[in-house]
C-alpha positions as CSV (number, residue, x, y, z in Angstrom):
1,X,-6.3,0.5,6.2
2,X,-2.6,0.8,7.0
3,X,-1.4,0.9,3.4
4,X,-2.6,4.3,2.2
5,X,1.0,5.5,1.5
6,X,1.5,2.7,-0.9
7,X,-1.5,3.3,-3.1
8,X,-2.2,7.1,-2.7
9,X,0.5,9.8,-3.2
10,X,-1.8,12.4,-1.5
11,X,-1.2,10.6,1.8
12,X,2.4,11.7,2.0
13,X,3.1,13.9,5.0
14,X,-0.2,13.2,6.8
15,X,1.5,12.0,10.0
16,X,3.2,13.9,12.7
17,X,6.7,13.1,11.8
18,X,8.9,10.7,9.7
19,X,6.6,7.8,9.2
20,X,8.3,4.5,8.2
21,X,6.3,1.3,7.4
22,X,7.2,-2.2,6.2
23,X,4.9,-5.0,5.0
24,X,5.3,-8.6,4.1
25,X,2.5,-10.6,2.5
26,X,2.6,-14.3,1.6
27,X,-0.6,-15.2,-0.3
28,X,-1.9,-18.8,-0.7
29,X,0.6,-20.6,1.5
30,X,1.5,-23.9,-0.1
31,X,0.1,-23.1,-3.5
32,X,2.3,-24.7,-6.3
33,X,2.1,-25.4,-10.0
34,X,2.2,-28.9,-11.6
35,X,6.0,-28.8,-11.6
36,X,6.2,-28.0,-7.9
37,X,7.2,-24.3,-8.4
38,X,6.2,-21.9,-5.7
39,X,4.0,-19.6,-7.8
40,X,1.8,-18.0,-5.1
41,X,1.9,-14.1,-4.9
42,X,4.5,-12.8,-2.5
43,X,4.9,-9.1,-1.8
44,X,7.4,-7.0,0.3
45,X,7.3,-3.2,0.5
46,X,8.6,-0.4,2.6
47,X,7.4,3.2,2.7
48,X,8.6,6.4,4.4
49,X,7.0,9.9,4.3
50,X,7.5,13.2,6.1
51,X,5.7,16.5,6.3
52,X,7.8,19.3,4.6
53,X,6.8,22.8,5.5
54,X,8.4,24.7,2.7
55,X,6.7,22.4,0.2
56,X,3.3,23.1,1.8
57,X,2.8,19.4,2.1
58,X,4.7,16.2,2.3
59,X,7.1,13.9,0.5
60,X,7.4,10.2,0.4
61,X,9.3,7.2,-1.0
62,X,8.1,3.6,-1.4
63,X,10.0,0.5,-2.6
64,X,8.2,-2.8,-3.3
65,X,8.9,-6.2,-4.7
66,X,6.1,-8.3,-6.0
67,X,6.4,-11.9,-7.1
68,X,3.6,-13.4,-9.1
69,X,4.2,-16.7,-10.8
70,X,7.3,-16.3,-12.9
71,X,7.1,-12.5,-12.8
72,X,9.1,-10.5,-10.3
73,X,8.6,-6.7,-10.2
74,X,10.5,-4.0,-8.2
75,X,8.7,-0.6,-8.1
76,X,10.2,2.6,-6.7
77,X,7.8,5.5,-6.2
78,X,8.6,9.1,-5.4
79,X,5.6,11.0,-3.9
80,X,4.7,14.6,-3.3
81,X,1.4,15.9,-1.7
82,X,0.2,19.4,-1.3
83,X,-1.8,20.0,1.9
84,X,-4.4,22.6,2.8
85,X,-7.0,23.1,5.5
86,X,-10.5,22.4,4.4
87,X,-13.3,22.7,6.8
88,X,-12.6,20.7,10.0
89,X,-10.0,18.6,8.3
90,X,-7.0,18.4,6.0
91,X,-7.2,18.0,2.2
92,X,-4.3,16.9,0.1
93,X,-3.6,16.3,-3.6
94,X,-0.7,14.2,-4.7
95,X,1.4,12.9,-7.6
96,X,4.0,10.3,-7.8
97,X,6.7,9.1,-10.3
98,X,7.1,5.3,-10.4
99,X,9.8,3.2,-11.9
100,X,8.9,-0.4,-12.7
101,X,11.6,-3.0,-13.2
102,X,9.9,-6.3,-14.2
103,X,11.7,-9.6,-14.7
104,X,10.3,-12.7,-16.3
105,X,11.9,-16.2,-16.3
106,X,11.0,-17.8,-19.6
107,X,12.8,-21.0,-18.7
108,X,10.0,-21.9,-16.3
109,X,7.3,-22.0,-19.0
110,X,6.2,-25.3,-20.6
111,X,5.1,-24.5,-24.2
112,X,2.2,-26.3,-25.7
113,X,4.0,-26.1,-29.1
114,X,7.7,-26.6,-29.0
115,X,8.3,-24.0,-31.7
116,X,6.4,-21.2,-29.8
117,X,8.5,-18.1,-30.8
118,X,8.0,-16.4,-27.5
119,X,9.3,-19.4,-25.5
120,X,12.3,-20.6,-27.6
121,X,14.6,-18.3,-25.6
122,X,14.9,-19.9,-22.2
123,X,16.7,-16.9,-20.5
124,X,15.4,-14.4,-18.0
125,X,14.5,-11.0,-19.4
126,X,13.8,-7.7,-17.7
127,X,12.6,-4.3,-18.7
128,X,12.5,-0.9,-16.9
129,X,9.6,1.6,-17.6
130,X,8.4,4.8,-16.0
131,X,4.9,5.9,-15.2
132,X,3.0,8.1,-12.8
133,X,0.0,8.2,-10.4
134,X,-2.4,10.8,-9.0
135,X,-4.4,10.9,-5.8
136,X,-6.6,13.0,-3.4
137,X,-7.1,12.4,0.3
138,X,-9.2,14.1,3.0
139,X,-8.9,13.4,6.7
140,X,-10.6,14.8,9.9
141,X,-8.3,13.6,12.7
142,X,-9.9,11.0,15.0
143,X,-13.1,11.1,12.9
144,X,-12.8,9.8,9.3
145,X,-10.7,9.7,6.2
146,X,-11.4,9.1,2.5
147,X,-9.1,8.8,-0.5
148,X,-9.2,8.2,-4.2
149,X,-6.2,7.5,-6.5
150,X,-5.0,6.0,-9.7
151,X,-1.6,4.6,-10.8
152,X,0.0,3.6,-14.1
153,X,-1.8,6.5,-15.8
154,X,0.2,6.1,-19.0
155,X,-0.1,2.3,-19.1
156,X,3.4,2.1,-20.3
157,X,4.4,-0.8,-22.6
158,X,7.3,-3.1,-21.7
159,X,8.7,-4.4,-25.0
160,X,11.3,-6.9,-23.9
161,X,8.8,-9.1,-22.1
162,X,5.7,-8.4,-24.0
163,X,3.9,-6.8,-21.1
164,X,2.3,-3.4,-20.4
165,X,1.2,-1.8,-17.2
166,X,-2.5,-1.6,-16.5
167,X,-4.1,1.5,-15.0
168,X,-5.8,0.9,-11.7
169,X,-8.1,2.9,-9.5
170,X,-8.4,2.9,-5.7
171,X,-11.1,4.1,-3.3
172,X,-10.5,4.0,0.4
173,X,-12.4,5.2,3.5
174,X,-12.5,4.7,7.2
175,X,-14.3,6.0,10.3
176,X,-13.4,6.3,14.0
177,X,-16.3,5.7,16.4
178,X,-15.8,6.0,20.1
179,X,-18.3,3.9,22.1
180,X,-20.5,6.2,24.2
181,X,-19.7,5.7,27.9
182,X,-16.6,3.7,27.1
183,X,-14.0,6.2,25.8
184,X,-11.2,3.7,25.9
185,X,-12.9,1.6,23.2
186,X,-13.1,2.6,19.5
187,X,-14.6,0.8,16.6
188,X,-12.7,1.4,13.3
189,X,-14.6,0.3,10.2
190,X,-12.9,0.7,6.8
191,X,-13.3,0.0,3.1
192,X,-10.9,-0.7,0.2
193,X,-12.0,-0.9,-3.4
194,X,-9.6,-1.5,-6.3
195,X,-10.3,-2.0,-10.0
196,X,-8.6,-1.9,-13.4
197,X,-12.1,-1.7,-15.1
198,X,-11.9,-5.4,-16.0
199,X,-11.8,-7.0,-12.5
200,X,-12.3,-5.6,-9.0
201,X,-11.5,-6.2,-5.4
202,X,-13.6,-5.1,-2.4
203,X,-12.4,-5.3,1.2
204,X,-14.5,-4.5,4.3
205,X,-12.9,-4.5,7.7
206,X,-13.7,-3.6,11.3
207,X,-11.3,-3.2,14.2
208,X,-11.9,-2.8,17.9
209,X,-9.2,-0.7,19.5
210,X,-8.5,-0.4,23.3
211,X,-6.8,2.6,24.7
212,X,-5.2,3.3,21.3
213,X,-2.7,0.5,22.1
214,X,-4.3,-2.9,21.2
215,X,-6.6,-3.9,18.4
216,X,-8.3,-6.9,16.9
217,X,-10.9,-7.4,14.2
218,X,-12.2,-9.2,11.2
219,X,-12.3,-8.5,7.5
220,X,-14.0,-9.8,4.4
221,X,-12.6,-9.8,0.8
222,X,-15.5,-10.3,-1.6
223,X,-15.5,-13.8,-3.1
224,X,-12.0,-14.5,-1.8
225,X,-11.3,-14.6,2.0
226,X,-12.2,-13.8,5.6
227,X,-9.4,-12.1,7.5
228,X,-8.5,-12.2,11.2
229,X,-6.5,-9.1,12.2
230,X,-4.7,-8.0,15.4
231,X,-1.9,-5.8,16.6
232,X,-0.6,-3.3,19.2
233,X,1.1,0.0,19.6
234,X,4.0,0.5,22.0
235,X,6.2,3.6,22.3
236,X,5.7,4.7,18.7
237,X,6.0,1.2,17.3
238,X,3.0,-0.4,15.6
239,X,3.0,-4.1,14.9
240,X,0.1,-5.8,13.0
241,X,-0.7,-9.3,11.8
242,X,-3.4,-10.7,9.6
243,X,-4.4,-14.1,8.4
244,X,-6.7,-14.8,5.5
245,X,-8.9,-17.9,5.4
246,X,-9.7,-18.6,1.8
247,X,-13.4,-18.9,0.9
248,X,-13.1,-19.4,-2.9
249,X,-12.4,-22.7,-4.7
250,X,-8.7,-22.1,-4.2
251,X,-9.2,-23.0,-0.5
252,X,-8.5,-26.6,-1.5
253,X,-5.0,-25.8,-2.7
254,X,-3.6,-23.4,-0.1
255,X,-3.3,-22.9,3.7
256,X,-4.4,-19.3,3.8
257,X,-2.5,-16.1,3.5
258,X,-0.5,-14.1,6.1
259,X,0.6,-10.5,6.3
260,X,2.9,-8.7,8.8
261,X,3.2,-5.0,9.3
262,X,5.8,-2.9,11.2
263,X,5.4,0.9,11.6
264,X,7.3,3.5,13.5
265,X,6.8,7.3,13.6
266,X,9.8,9.5,14.5
267,X,8.0,12.5,16.0
268,X,9.2,15.9,14.8
269,X,8.1,19.4,15.6
270,X,5.8,20.9,13.0
271,X,7.6,24.3,13.1
272,X,11.1,22.8,12.8
273,X,12.7,25.3,10.4
274,X,15.2,27.9,11.5
275,X,13.9,31.4,11.9
276,X,15.8,34.7,11.6
277,X,15.4,37.6,14.0
278,X,16.5,41.3,14.0
279,X,18.1,43.0,16.9
280,X,17.7,46.8,17.2
281,X,21.3,47.0,18.6
282,X,22.7,46.3,15.2
283,X,20.4,48.4,13.0
């Protein structure tokens, strides 16, 4: 629920200022292959977005590094979102340009057949490709939000490492429910769904927030893990931590997954652009 900027370009500029966020996720702690290599997924990413009045929306930038097995991918995304009032909330449509640099270390592979033509070269190879994504986002402040997006629309082929991008689709939503008679307490359920039309992932989460400063909760990722979540807000800084307890057969081979989030919002005035005035003395 804190990662909309990374998966949906329409989210750019939805905050009240310059919004900067950093994430680190280590999945399946202790998971190794037969050779002792650390092959568990590991992800770092950072995003920043800001409302831009003269663009009638917002702009954003995200940089991520994803390590999966012997693949290492760095992705840079440039986002733009157009915002408009719609009913009681704000609707935005966005587009991003993403540049993917993928590296694959062929020396780590153990071929079944020694003359495998793809594995005779033991060097590390890389490729750089460009693709784009689209998204839509609707938010009623302090009520609910919903978003839909897709990335890697062109499914660009990477020729040097025999790999091509796969188009993925995302659906997100969340609700803010204030407990009657206890206005300091809010229940924040949310949903995240992701698919490439071959496999899918579904996350269901619920947080209990006190005084908009401290929160804790639980989540469930279908057929994969139960998550424990917690965090706090202090003077514009938001810190969050989650720990996944594996529920699949992989639970025998790892010690869970951990994710850390840091977020800070630099508040800016909405009407921050210079205005010109006329003085009748000089007409």
